[in-house]
C-alpha positions as CSV (number, residue, x, y, z in Angstrom):
1,Q,-53.5,94.5,18.2
2,A,-54.7,92.6,21.3
3,C,-53.6,88.5,21.0
4,S,-55.3,85.9,22.5
5,T,-54.0,82.4,22.5
6,P,-56.3,79.8,21.3
7,R,-58.4,78.3,24.5
8,N,-58.1,75.1,26.0
9,H,-61.3,73.4,25.5
10,R,-62.0,71.2,28.2
11,R,-65.3,69.1,29.4
12,P,-66.6,71.0,32.1
13,S,-67.1,70.3,35.9
14,T,-70.9,69.0,37.3
15,Q,-70.2,71.7,39.4
16,S,-70.2,74.4,36.5
17,V,-73.1,73.2,34.3
18,M,-76.3,75.7,34.8
19,V,-79.6,74.3,35.4
20,L,-82.1,75.6,33.5
21,D,-85.5,77.1,34.2
22,T,-88.6,75.3,33.0
23,A,-88.7,78.4,30.8
24,G,-85.0,77.2,29.8
25,Q,-85.9,74.0,29.0
26,R,-88.6,74.5,27.1
27,A,-86.5,77.2,24.9
28,A,-83.7,74.7,24.5
29,E,-86.3,72.1,23.1
30,A,-87.6,74.3,21.1
31,G,-84.4,74.9,19.9
32,F,-83.4,71.2,19.2
33,A,-86.3,70.5,17.6
34,K,-86.2,73.5,14.7
35,V,-82.8,72.2,14.2
36,N,-84.0,68.3,14.0
37,A,-86.6,69.8,11.5
38,G,-84.3,71.5,9.9
39,R,-82.4,68.4,9.1
40,E,-85.4,65.8,8.5
41,R,-86.4,68.4,5.8
42,D,-82.6,68.5,4.1
43,E,-82.5,64.5,4.2
44,A,-86.0,64.4,2.3
45,L,-84.8,66.7,-0.2
46,T,-81.1,64.9,-0.7
47,Q,-83.4,62.1,-0.5
48,R,-85.6,63.4,-3.5
49,L,-82.3,64.6,-5.6
50,T,-81.1,61.8,-5.4
51,E,-83.5,59.9,-7.1
52,E,-83.9,62.6,-9.9
53,Y,-79.8,62.6,-10.7
54,S,-79.9,59.2,-10.9
55,K,-82.3,59.6,-14.0
56,T,-80.2,62.6,-15.2
57,V,-76.7,60.5,-15.0
58,E,-78.6,57.6,-16.5
59,G,-79.5,59.8,-19.5
60,M,-76.1,61.2,-19.8
61,R,-74.5,57.5,-20.2
62,A,-76.9,56.6,-22.1
63,V,-76.1,59.3,-25.1
64,F,-72.6,58.5,-24.2
65,K,-72.9,54.9,-24.7
66,T,-73.8,56.1,-28.5
67,G,-70.2,56.9,-28.8
68,R,-71.2,60.8,-29.9
69,S,-68.6,62.1,-27.7
70,K,-65.8,60.4,-29.0
71,D,-66.2,61.6,-32.4
72,V,-63.3,64.1,-32.8
73,E,-65.6,66.2,-34.6
74,W,-68.1,66.7,-31.6
75,R,-65.0,67.6,-29.4
76,R,-64.1,70.0,-31.3
77,R,-67.7,71.8,-31.6
78,Q,-67.7,71.9,-27.7
79,L,-64.4,73.6,-27.8
80,Q,-65.3,76.0,-30.2
81,G,-68.4,76.9,-28.9
82,L,-66.6,77.4,-25.0
83,R,-64.8,79.7,-26.8
84,R,-67.5,81.5,-28.5
85,A,-69.1,82.3,-25.6
86,F,-66.5,83.9,-23.7
87,H,-65.8,86.0,-26.8
88,E,-70.0,86.7,-27.0
89,M,-70.7,87.3,-23.3
90,H,-67.5,88.9,-22.1
91,E,-69.3,91.6,-20.5
92,E,-71.9,89.4,-18.3
93,I,-69.4,87.1,-17.3
94,A,-67.0,90.5,-15.8
95,T,-70.0,91.1,-14.2
96,A,-71.1,88.7,-12.5
97,V,-67.5,88.2,-11.2
98,I,-67.0,91.4,-9.7
99,A,-70.6,90.8,-8.0
100,D,-69.7,87.9,-6.2
101,L,-66.0,89.1,-5.7
102,G,-65.5,92.7,-6.3
103,G,-62.6,94.5,-7.2
104,P,-61.6,96.0,-10.3
105,K,-62.1,94.5,-14.1
106,M,-59.4,93.4,-14.6
107,R,-59.7,90.9,-11.8
108,A,-62.7,89.0,-14.6
109,L,-60.1,88.0,-16.6
110,G,-58.6,85.6,-14.2
111,D,-61.8,83.5,-14.9
112,M,-61.5,84.1,-18.8
113,G,-58.2,84.3,-20.3
114,P,-57.0,81.1,-18.4
115,I,-60.2,79.1,-20.1
116,V,-60.1,80.8,-23.8
117,G,-56.3,79.7,-23.7
118,D,-56.8,75.7,-22.7
119,A,-59.9,75.7,-25.2
120,E,-57.7,77.0,-28.2
121,Y,-54.4,75.2,-27.1
122,A,-56.5,72.0,-26.8
123,L,-58.2,72.9,-30.2
124,E,-54.3,72.8,-31.5
125,H,-53.2,69.9,-30.5
126,L,-56.8,67.8,-30.4
127,D,-55.6,65.4,-33.6
128,E,-52.4,64.8,-31.7
129,W,-53.3,63.7,-28.5
130,T,-56.0,61.7,-29.6
131,K,-54.2,59.6,-32.0
132,P,-53.1,56.1,-30.9
133,K,-49.3,56.3,-30.0
134,T,-47.2,53.6,-31.3
135,I,-44.3,52.2,-28.7
136,P,-41.1,51.1,-29.4
137,G,-40.4,47.6,-27.6
138,T,-38.6,47.1,-24.9
139,E,-38.0,43.7,-24.4
140,G,-35.8,42.4,-27.4
141,A,-36.3,41.3,-31.0
142,A,-37.5,37.7,-29.7
143,L,-40.3,38.7,-27.6
144,N,-41.4,41.6,-29.8
145,F,-41.3,39.5,-33.6
146,G,-44.8,40.3,-35.3
147,N,-45.8,43.0,-32.4
148,T,-46.7,46.0,-32.3
149,S,-47.7,48.2,-29.0
150,V,-50.5,51.0,-29.1
151,V,-50.9,53.3,-26.4
152,R,-55.3,54.4,-27.3
153,P,-56.5,57.1,-25.3
154,T,-60.0,56.8,-24.6
155,P,-62.9,58.6,-22.7
156,K,-63.5,57.6,-19.4
157,G,-67.3,58.3,-19.3
158,I,-69.5,60.8,-17.3
159,I,-67.8,63.5,-15.2
160,L,-68.4,65.2,-11.5
161,N,-66.7,68.7,-11.5
162,V,-67.5,70.1,-8.1
163,A,-66.2,73.5,-8.2
164,P,-65.1,76.1,-5.6
165,W,-66.0,80.0,-5.4
166,N,-62.6,81.6,-5.5
167,F,-61.9,81.4,-9.3
168,P,-65.8,80.2,-10.0
169,L,-66.0,80.4,-14.1
170,A,-62.1,79.1,-14.4
171,M,-62.3,76.1,-11.5
172,C,-66.1,75.0,-14.2
173,F,-64.4,75.4,-17.1
174,Q,-60.5,74.4,-17.1
175,P,-61.6,71.1,-16.2
176,L,-64.3,70.8,-18.6
177,V,-61.7,71.5,-21.2
178,A,-60.1,69.1,-20.7
179,A,-62.9,66.7,-20.4
180,L,-64.3,67.7,-23.5
181,A,-61.1,66.9,-25.4
182,A,-60.9,63.2,-23.9
183,G,-64.5,62.9,-25.1
184,N,-66.4,62.9,-22.0
185,G,-69.8,64.2,-20.8
186,A,-69.6,66.7,-17.3
187,M,-71.7,67.3,-14.8
188,I,-70.4,70.3,-13.4
189,K,-71.5,72.0,-9.8
190,P,-70.8,75.4,-9.2
191,S,-70.3,77.2,-5.7
192,E,-73.3,78.8,-4.1
193,M,-71.4,81.2,-2.6
194,A,-71.0,82.8,-6.2
195,P,-74.9,82.8,-7.4
196,N,-74.1,85.5,-10.3
197,C,-71.5,83.3,-11.5
198,A,-73.1,80.0,-10.8
199,A,-76.2,81.5,-13.3
200,V,-74.1,82.7,-15.9
201,I,-72.0,79.4,-16.1
202,K,-75.7,77.3,-16.3
203,K,-76.3,80.2,-19.3
204,I,-72.9,79.3,-21.1
205,V,-73.7,75.6,-21.0
206,E,-76.8,75.8,-22.4
207,T,-76.6,78.1,-24.9
208,Y,-73.2,76.9,-26.4
209,L,-72.7,73.3,-25.1
210,D,-74.4,70.0,-26.2
211,T,-77.1,69.5,-23.3
212,E,-77.3,66.3,-23.3
213,L,-73.7,65.3,-22.4
214,V,-73.2,68.8,-20.3
215,K,-74.8,69.7,-17.7
216,V,-75.1,72.1,-14.4
217,T,-76.8,71.4,-11.2
218,L,-76.8,74.4,-9.1
219,G,-77.6,74.6,-5.1
220,A,-75.6,74.2,-1.9
221,V,-75.4,71.0,0.3
222,P,-78.1,68.9,-0.5
223,E,-77.5,68.9,-4.5
224,T,-74.1,68.3,-3.7
225,T,-74.5,65.5,-1.4
226,A,-76.9,63.8,-3.8
227,L,-74.6,64.2,-6.8
228,L,-71.7,62.5,-4.7
229,A,-74.1,59.4,-4.4
230,Q,-74.2,58.9,-7.9
231,K,-72.0,56.9,-9.9
232,W,-69.8,58.2,-12.0
233,D,-66.7,57.8,-14.0
234,H,-64.3,60.3,-12.3
235,I,-64.8,62.9,-10.1
236,F,-62.9,66.6,-10.0
237,Y,-62.8,68.3,-6.7
238,T,-61.6,71.8,-5.8
239,G,-61.9,73.0,-2.7
240,N,-60.3,72.4,1.1
241,G,-59.2,68.9,2.5
242,C,-61.6,68.4,4.9
243,I,-64.6,68.3,2.0
244,G,-62.0,66.6,-0.1
245,R,-62.3,63.7,2.6
246,I,-66.5,63.5,2.1
247,V,-65.7,63.6,-1.7
248,M,-63.2,60.9,-1.5
249,E,-65.1,58.8,0.6
250,A,-68.4,59.2,-1.6
251,A,-66.1,57.9,-4.6
252,A,-64.8,55.2,-2.5
253,K,-68.4,53.7,-2.4
254,H,-67.9,53.0,-6.2
255,L,-64.4,52.9,-6.9
256,T,-64.6,56.1,-8.7
257,P,-61.1,57.9,-9.9
258,M,-60.9,61.1,-8.7
259,T,-58.4,64.2,-9.0
260,L,-58.6,66.2,-5.8
261,E,-57.0,69.9,-5.9
262,L,-56.6,71.1,-2.9
263,G,-54.2,74.0,-1.3
264,G,-52.2,74.4,1.7
265,K,-49.9,76.6,3.4
266,S,-47.5,77.3,0.4
267,P,-44.4,78.8,1.4
268,V,-41.9,81.7,0.1
269,L,-38.6,81.2,1.0
270,I,-36.4,84.4,0.4
271,D,-32.2,84.1,1.4
272,S,-29.6,86.7,1.3
273,T,-28.9,87.0,-2.3
274,A,-32.9,87.7,-3.0
275,K,-33.8,90.3,-5.7
276,L,-35.8,92.3,-3.0
277,D,-37.5,94.6,-5.4
278,A,-38.4,91.8,-7.5
279,A,-39.9,89.7,-4.7
280,V,-42.0,92.6,-3.5
281,N,-43.3,92.5,-6.5
282,R,-44.2,88.9,-7.2
283,I,-45.4,88.2,-3.9
284,F,-47.5,91.8,-3.5
285,Y,-49.6,90.9,-6.7
286,A,-49.4,86.8,-5.7
287,K,-51.0,88.0,-2.6
288,N,-52.8,90.7,-3.5
289,L,-54.6,89.0,-6.6
290,N,-58.3,88.1,-5.4
291,C,-57.6,89.2,-1.7
292,G,-55.5,86.1,-1.7
293,Q,-58.1,83.9,-2.0
294,I,-56.4,81.7,-4.0
295,C,-55.0,77.7,-3.1
296,I,-51.8,78.8,-4.7
297,A,-51.1,82.1,-2.7
298,P,-48.3,82.5,-1.0
299,D,-49.4,81.6,2.5
300,Y,-46.0,82.8,4.4
301,V,-42.8,84.1,4.0
302,M,-39.2,82.5,5.8
303,V,-36.8,85.7,5.5
304,H,-33.3,85.8,6.4
305,E,-32.5,88.2,9.1
306,A,-29.8,90.0,6.7
307,V,-32.8,91.1,4.5
308,A,-35.5,90.8,6.4
309,D,-36.3,94.4,7.6
310,E,-35.5,95.3,4.4
311,F,-37.9,93.6,2.4
312,I,-40.5,94.1,5.5
313,K,-40.2,98.1,4.9
314,K,-40.6,97.7,0.9
315,F,-43.6,95.4,1.0
316,V,-45.4,97.6,3.7
317,G,-44.7,100.9,1.7
318,Q,-46.4,98.7,-1.8
319,I,-49.2,98.2,0.6
320,Q,-49.4,101.8,1.3
321,K,-48.4,102.7,-2.0
322,S,-51.3,100.6,-3.9
323,Y,-54.0,101.8,-1.0
324,G,-53.4,104.5,1.1
325,T,-54.6,104.3,4.7
326,S,-56.8,102.0,3.9
327,S,-57.8,99.6,1.3
328,K,-61.9,99.4,2.1
329,G,-64.0,101.1,-0.7
330,H,-60.9,100.6,-2.9
331,E,-61.8,100.1,-6.5
332,H,-58.8,98.0,-6.8
333,W,-59.6,95.7,-3.3
334,G,-62.0,93.1,-3.6
335,K,-64.1,91.8,-1.3
336,I,-64.1,88.7,1.3
337,I,-66.4,86.0,0.0
338,N,-68.5,86.5,3.0
339,G,-68.9,87.3,6.9
340,R,-68.1,83.8,7.8
341,H,-64.3,83.6,6.2
342,C,-64.4,87.5,7.3
343,E,-64.6,86.3,11.1
344,R,-62.0,83.3,10.2
345,L,-59.3,86.0,9.4
346,R,-59.9,88.0,11.8
347,R,-59.5,84.9,14.6
348,L,-56.4,84.0,12.5
349,I,-55.4,87.7,13.1
350,E,-56.1,88.1,16.9
351,T,-54.8,84.9,18.0
352,S,-51.4,85.3,16.0
353,C,-49.4,87.0,18.7
354,G,-47.2,88.4,15.9
355,E,-46.2,92.5,15.8
356,V,-49.1,93.7,13.0
357,L,-47.2,96.0,10.6
358,C,-50.2,97.1,8.4
359,G,-53.9,96.3,8.2
360,G,-55.2,94.2,11.1
361,L,-58.6,94.1,13.2
362,D,-59.2,97.2,13.2
363,E,-60.5,98.0,9.7
364,I,-61.9,94.7,9.5
365,D,-65.8,95.2,8.0
366,V,-67.5,92.0,8.2
367,E,-70.8,93.4,6.9
368,A,-69.0,94.9,3.9
369,Q,-66.7,91.7,3.4
370,H,-63.7,93.6,4.0
371,V,-60.7,92.3,5.7
372,P,-57.4,94.8,4.9
373,L,-53.7,93.2,3.3
374,T,-52.5,92.1,7.0
375,V,-48.5,92.0,7.4
376,I,-47.7,89.9,10.9
377,K,-44.2,89.7,11.6
378,N,-43.2,86.6,14.0
379,P,-46.4,85.0,15.0
380,D,-46.3,82.2,17.2
381,M,-45.5,79.4,15.4
382,A,-47.6,77.4,17.3
383,S,-50.7,80.3,16.2
384,P,-53.5,79.0,13.6
385,V,-52.3,81.5,11.3
386,M,-48.9,79.5,11.0
387,N,-50.7,75.9,10.7
388,E,-54.0,76.6,9.1
389,E,-54.1,77.7,5.4
390,V,-55.1,81.5,5.7
391,F,-56.7,81.8,1.9
392,G,-56.8,85.2,2.5
393,P,-55.3,88.8,2.5
394,V,-53.1,87.9,5.7
395,L,-49.3,87.1,5.5
396,P,-47.1,86.1,8.2
397,I,-43.5,87.1,7.8
398,V,-41.1,85.0,9.8
399,V,-37.1,86.1,10.5
400,V,-34.9,83.1,10.7
401,K,-30.9,83.4,11.2
402,D,-30.4,81.0,8.8
403,M,-32.4,79.5,5.8
404,Q,-31.9,76.0,7.3
405,E,-34.2,77.2,9.9
406,G,-36.9,78.2,7.1
407,I,-36.1,74.5,5.1
408,R,-36.6,72.7,8.5
409,A,-40.2,74.8,8.7
410,V,-41.9,74.0,5.7
411,K,-40.7,69.8,5.9
412,E,-42.5,69.9,9.1
413,K,-46.2,71.0,7.4
414,E,-48.1,68.7,5.5
415,R,-47.0,68.8,2.0
416,P,-48.3,72.4,0.5
417,L,-49.9,72.9,-3.4
418,A,-46.9,75.5,-4.3
419,L,-43.4,76.6,-3.1
420,Y,-42.1,79.9,-4.0
421,I,-37.8,80.3,-3.8
422,F,-36.6,84.0,-4.3
423,S,-32.8,83.7,-4.4
424,E,-29.7,84.2,-6.5
425,D,-27.7,81.0,-5.0
426,Q,-28.4,78.1,-7.4
427,K,-27.0,75.7,-4.5
428,F,-29.8,76.9,-2.2
429,V,-32.5,76.7,-4.7
430,E,-31.6,73.2,-5.1
431,Q,-31.4,72.1,-2.0
432,V,-34.7,73.4,-1.3
433,L,-36.3,71.7,-4.5
434,S,-34.2,68.6,-3.6
435,T,-35.3,68.2,0.2
436,C,-39.3,70.2,0.6
437,T,-41.7,68.3,-1.5
438,S,-44.7,70.5,-3.5
439,G,-47.2,70.0,-5.8
440,G,-45.6,72.7,-7.6
441,A,-42.9,75.3,-7.8
442,C,-42.1,78.9,-8.9
443,V,-38.6,80.2,-8.3
444,N,-38.3,83.7,-7.8
445,S,-41.6,84.7,-8.7
446,C,-45.4,83.4,-7.2
447,I,-48.5,81.8,-9.2
448,E,-46.4,81.8,-12.8
449,Q,-46.2,78.2,-12.5
450,I,-49.7,77.7,-13.4
451,A,-49.3,80.1,-16.5
452,A,-46.5,80.5,-17.8
453,N,-46.6,76.9,-19.7
454,K,-49.5,74.9,-21.0
455,E,-47.4,71.9,-20.6
456,L,-46.7,72.3,-17.3
457,P,-48.8,69.9,-15.1
458,F,-50.5,71.3,-12.1
459,G,-51.6,69.3,-9.3
460,G,-50.6,68.6,-5.7
461,T,-49.1,65.8,-3.5
462,G,-50.1,64.6,-0.2
463,A,-52.4,66.9,2.1
464,S,-52.4,69.5,-1.2
465,G,-54.3,66.5,-3.7
466,F,-53.1,64.5,-6.2
467,G,-53.8,64.1,-9.9
468,K,-52.6,66.8,-12.3
469,Y,-54.2,68.7,-15.6
470,H,-53.7,71.6,-17.4
471,G,-52.3,70.9,-21.4
472,R,-52.2,67.1,-22.6
473,Y,-51.9,66.2,-18.8
474,G,-55.8,67.1,-18.7
475,F,-56.3,65.1,-21.5
476,E,-54.7,62.2,-19.7
477,E,-56.2,62.8,-16.0
478,F,-59.7,62.1,-18.2
479,S,-59.0,59.3,-20.3
480,H,-58.1,55.9,-20.0
481,L,-54.6,55.2,-21.8
482,R,-55.4,51.9,-22.6
483,A,-52.5,49.4,-23.8
484,V,-52.9,47.7,-27.0
485,L,-51.0,44.8,-28.6
486,Y,-51.6,44.1,-31.9
487,K,-49.9,40.2,-32.8
488,S,-48.7,39.2,-36.6
489,T,-50.3,35.9,-37.4
490,M,-47.6,35.3,-40.0
491,T,-46.5,32.2,-37.9
492,S,-49.1,30.3,-35.7
493,Q,-47.0,29.8,-32.7
494,S,-47.3,31.3,-29.2
495,I,-44.7,32.5,-26.8
496,L,-44.4,28.7,-25.4
497,P,-44.7,26.0,-27.4
498,P,-47.5,23.2,-25.6
499,P,-46.2,21.0,-23.0
500,E,-45.7,18.2,-24.7
501,Q,-43.5,20.4,-26.9
502,C,-41.3,21.2,-24.4
503,P,-37.8,20.4,-24.0
504,P,-35.8,19.9,-21.3
505,W,-33.2,23.0,-22.0
506,L,-36.2,25.5,-22.8
507,F,-36.2,26.3,-18.8
508,D,-32.4,27.1,-19.2
509,V,-32.7,29.4,-22.4
510,A,-35.6,31.4,-21.1
511,M,-33.8,31.8,-17.5
512,K,-30.9,33.3,-19.8
513,V,-32.8,35.2,-22.2
514,L,-35.5,36.5,-19.6
515,V,-33.5,36.9,-16.5
516,T,-29.7,36.1,-16.1
517,G,-28.5,37.1,-19.3
518,F,-25.8,35.3,-21.3
519,I,-23.0,37.4,-20.2
520,S,-22.4,37.9,-16.7
521,D,-22.1,41.6,-15.0
522,D,-18.4,40.9,-14.8
523,V,-17.8,40.6,-18.4
524,K,-20.3,43.0,-19.4
525,E,-18.5,45.8,-17.6
526,K,-14.8,43.9,-19.3
527,L,-16.3,44.9,-22.3
528,E,-17.8,48.1,-21.8
529,G,-14.1,49.0,-21.1
530,L,-12.6,47.8,-24.2
531,K,-15.3,49.6,-25.9
532,K,-14.1,52.7,-24.6
533,V,-10.2,52.1,-25.3
534,G,-11.7,51.8,-28.8
535,G,-11.6,47.8,-29.0
536,V,-14.8,47.3,-30.7
537,A,-13.5,44.5,-32.7
538,V,-11.8,42.6,-30.0
539,A,-15.1,43.4,-27.6
540,A,-17.1,42.5,-30.5
541,A,-14.7,39.0,-30.4
542,V,-14.5,38.1,-26.9
543,A,-18.9,38.5,-26.6
544,G,-18.6,36.4,-29.8
545,M,-16.7,33.6,-28.3
546,L,-18.0,33.6,-24.9
547,F,-21.3,32.9,-26.5
548,K,-20.5,30.2,-28.2
549,R,-18.6,28.3,-25.0
550,S,-22.2,29.4,-23.4
551,K,-23.8,25.9,-21.9
552,L,-27.0,25.6,-23.3
């Protein structure tokens, strides 16, 4: 494969600027006029939609203020309705997923199973999650006398969920499960890049859910822009960091809390002790699923030179075993979402300056939305494929002389959403987990950290996002955890007496109670030593003597 390095973009000199003739100038002016007219139409549409959506959100908020969604039974009915939708519409849903993303019918389960599982788990734990939780006192008997401390989860209000195209139903409805369980209303904005799924999402909401509190808006940039202009009580966005910054800027105007589920370059580290068959099978599954268009897909591999050749041989062999000489038209291979992303992936391959071991440029068919699973050995570390999120079926494999080199490479990049380690060396595993930060991690597998346990949080850190959901974490993400203290009225005293009743010695006592303690740290250590050798009675006696001798 030919390798071309990225061009250095420089401002051209005045001598190199071509002078347009009259006809050329007219064509250029017509082109600019057309662009400006299109921009003006979009701005006018956005303004009209902003006013329209303002009324919609006001209506949703008015219903929310009646307290309808705070009722646990309302929440239960919504979750049951969502579950019923997938029971009754699973064939229609599968057809829509395959129409937008291609691949086998099994692919559609990735957009159904997690939603139904989350809904059933939320239904099972709804009473537990919504119940106020009593918190034991931490400040000693004096300050907590007659107090009861409680955390009451309360709904935030009306949520906006701007969802992506790669798992179009899951990314709309998994956050919705958490939002509904927490008692919120929600506006869902599906991706326009998966139109068949967007239509099904709208049908599900309008057929099975309370449409006064749960709504769907279809459309593209003008619609999303108009939605972001509204005041929401929480915004949930899944996608790339570029758009994430725009969403965050819009949220900041209203001081709206938000969850950003982004992505990044999720690395795989394979040391010399790794079980290679397990590594090959599990990395292949994760990179093969949805053609690698997953925010937590393995982005690149750093493999120890002692096992590199064997790993590469087995991995390429697995690709050939699954797809033969070409994956184009294969019933088990899906499609890239659109031509623009095909071209993006083409650029990553052709500028990699690495050895293409399988797949590659010759098999790319933009019109058919086909990019093969491509393995690139030892790409240039400065190339785009090693610095941009791949988000597709391209896997760079970098051979390293020692795993410390791999660790350094991971630490030099932005914090990823996932980190994968294949090793039988527990010390190495612990070193990686201790020194490399990521949203989540998986040892000796890939992707399973988001599916194996409903009580594991899923979320990013740094450039891979912030906030978390799944299980109780999702319920709490969409709840305001309100602290409430119940105070006894058995006495009428406050924490401190009025100024005229404060004795001179009160400050010294309060200092010992709140700051320094009645016993010094040295004495405490000696008392702890006596306890360890069985001198409990002696320790108690000494403590009593010291307390009596303390100067108040």
